[in-house]
N, C-alpha and C positions, 0 to 999 in steps of 0.2 A: 634460429634460436640464439646464436651468438650475438646477432644485432640487438635482439630483445634484451639480452643480459647486459650488453654494453650501454644501451639506453637506460636501463634500470640502474646500473652502477653510476651513471652520470647525474642522476637526480639526487639532490640532497634534501632530505626531509627532516625538519627540526622535530625534536621531541614534543614540543608544544603543539605543532601541527598534527603530529601523529596522535597525540592524546585527544585533541579536538575532534579528529576524525573518528576515533574509537567511541568517544562520548556521544557524538551525533548518531553513530550507528546504533548504540544501545538505546538512545531515545527513540529513534525512528522505529526500531523493532519492538519497542514497548517494554524494555527491561528497566523499569523504574528504579527498583531497589539497587540493582547493579549499577545503573547510571549514577545514582546518588553517591554510592560508595566510591565509584571510580572518580567522580568529579572531586570528591573530598580528598581522596588519597593522592590524586595527580595534580591537585590545585588547578583544575581546568574549569572554566566557566562556559556556560552555553547561553545563547540568546533565548533559548526555549525554556519556558517555565516547566520544570519537572512535574509539577502538579497536574499539568494538562495531558500527561501521557495516557492516563485512563480514558479521558475523553477522546483522544486521538485514536486509541485502540477500538473504542466503540464505533467511531466513524468508519474506521477501516473494516471492522467486522460487518457493519451494515452494508458497505459497498460490496464486500466479498460475497455476501449472501443475497445480493441483488436488491436490497432495500434502499434504493437510491433516495427515495423521498425522506426516509428516516435519516440518512447520511446528510442530506441537505439541511434538514431541520436542526441536526446537531451542530453542523458547521455554523449555521446562522445563530445558534445559541451562544457559541463561543466567540464568533466574530461576525456580526451582522453585515459588515461591509466587504468581507473577503470575496464573496461570490460576485459582487458588483465591480470590484476593482482588479480581480486576478483572473485573467482569461485562462491561465494554466490550470487552475483548480476546476473551472467549468469544463475545460476540455477533458481532463482526467475523469470527471464524473460522467460525461457523455460517453467516453470510450468504455468505461466500466458498464454503463447501462447497455451499450450496444453489445458488449461481450455477453452479458447476462441474457439479453434478448436473443442473441444468436444461439446460445446454448438452449434456451427455452424452445425456440423454433426447431432445433435439431432433435430435442427430446420428443416433441410432438410428432415430428416426421418419423422417427424411429418407432414410436408407439403405433402410429397409423400403419406403418409397414408391417409390424407384427400382427396387428388386427387383420389386415388384408391377407397376409399369409395364412392366418388361421381360417379365415373365410374360404380361401381357395382350397385348403386341406379338407374342410368339412364338406365342400361341394363335391369333391372327387370321391 
């Protein structure tokens, strides 16, 4: 723990960098109103259009709910070239799809196990 504290103490972070980090966190997490107020009060600018936060949250929600096709459609509406030029985005969508698919398979397996257990109980 002492080494961690020493390393932490040796890092100098400017107020501007810290403000930029906080602003980007607010944007990424979808706190549009708070991000706007923070940007104004701290005189911090972001490369990200704050008006796009709602769209970003809809894409995130679609991915979290397993609606990858809807997420891809929304991404294409915002930036038609991003899926063609950004392998990272495609990888994230594929991983999200695989996670949703694995959860789906697990749910089916659990349901089949429950049904089989009920069948065995009724046979006895």
